[in-house]
C-alpha angles and dihedrals in degrees: 000000000000092000095296118151113273091240090060092045090051091050091052091048090056087059092049093255109134107138123058119230121239095263090049093051091052101038105038099064092052092044091052088054089058094249122149108250136204107195123191119187140138119267114273096029099110106270093150092061091041090067100020101056097053090046090052091047092052096044091049088053092048093054091191118143114228117246122240114295091001132113129203092209136022125204115189121200128179099228136041092235093054093045091053091047091052091047092049091051093047091049090052090051093048099039108138095018129103093250118115121212117203129195125197119176136147123266092051133089109287091198091060090050091049090054092051093049091056089077095053127245134236095206120015118196112198148163110233097239096054092043090055088051092053092046090053090053090047089237095132134036123202102184090104095044106117099169125062127180125185108196122195087005092174091062090049087058092049093050094048096248091138089091091055090046091054088056097042100045099063089056092064127085112285088225102062144128115242127194126186121195127186142158095217134035113221117180092258090061092077090054090050091050092047090052100048109019127074122207089337126189115224119218125183126186098180137002108283117247095026118114122236111280094231092064112100104214129198138176125213121189112215140154114261092241092055098050097096093050091047092048092053089052090054094045090050088066093064109021093158096049124086117254131187116204122196122207127179104233138041093237093044090052092052094047091050092049091053091049090053092047088051089052090056103264126135094237136163135175141218125195142130096286091060120089117243089252092054091047092050092049093049091050091047091050090049092051093051093047095247084121119039098184125046120188113203145165120225091289083090097043093097107011103069123087104174113147091199095067105110100167134045122186123194096207086174122024113240121252090224108061095210089061089068090064091048093047096053089044087074086082129057088043123168094009097310124128124247146177130231124192123188123201115211124192123192090261092056100059092106090054089049093050090050093050093050091046090053093049092039090226139080121250109239113254112236101169149000127029131275116246111273095250092056103049118116114291095026125103112289090358135148133192105287113135135264118311112261091355101113095242114205113218124211121243125180111249098000147060117261123228112248136204144098128286090293091054102249123199111332133196119230115252129225113266112251124226140170143172117285122225137171135232135161115293 
């Protein structure tokens, strides 16, 4: 497959991975030639394997053991969840080989990480902040690091990690291969590419900023005070299916989780006020089905790869429009279908307009009514139903919930299903 070593191909086959995704088909051949690569692809399309497999292929051919505290390759990710996801995937690809995969993120014992780094690492996955801490303690050296990957580079820009990157990059070998992967293409991305990539080839598997086609999207207008009640009505339609709910704030996520538990749901939460151990346990329980609902802030918008997630709810619309695409990309993973429902209160109309502008399409209305000043024909408006009229929105293959801003009486919709498949993470 794509010229990868037979041992790697066999390991992928054991995991049910036999056919490369479009981004893998385009990126892996160039990466194996040692070219710098800028890869653009939607979330959930296999970017980790697109950069991870050629790195593993090259390191297995090198057969050189890393020196103490050093790393042959460095993969930077913006969040702990995403870093751990990448690490888990790489370990699955290299199981049974001599390659060592390291993970250093905040929220875990730095002393334990220092001890592990003493033995050297073939591929080190890190969040920028923790890596800087380890550099300051002289616990890691990067002068022999000849491979650098920046994953979800657009989010690194959003989170201000460019300053950390400016400090980390000069410490790496001057002769190195650099790959940059992202789901969106903000203007600053070209500046980042110009600064860190040399004669890079750009590969694109899907237009950046557009959600996966298999995701069935819907928009429900609702008053902020009615969102919890409406969410419970939606969740009641699929109590046995996994749902991921995004809220804007840490405190709001925790309050919502407790309300869902009180309503009888097996719910958990992950956000910035949780320790890394608590976050890891919640995600593990969600993966095993012990929890069926996980409430999260945007810390989970890019770090979760759970094929069983069939439903994503945007309880609050994100302030950064690109994050909507990443959030809903937590469903329809590995070839499966999925559904994403966004709740929009009158105070969130600006966020809605920004999201639809980014996607260059309107989200189909499946319930509620747009505020009067935003209905079609008014200033700044969009199609959204008559104010207070209980507009019923169309939805392919199912019946939309209806009602005014407060929700009203709603008819249950048909449960949505679809074939499940598997591809590289």
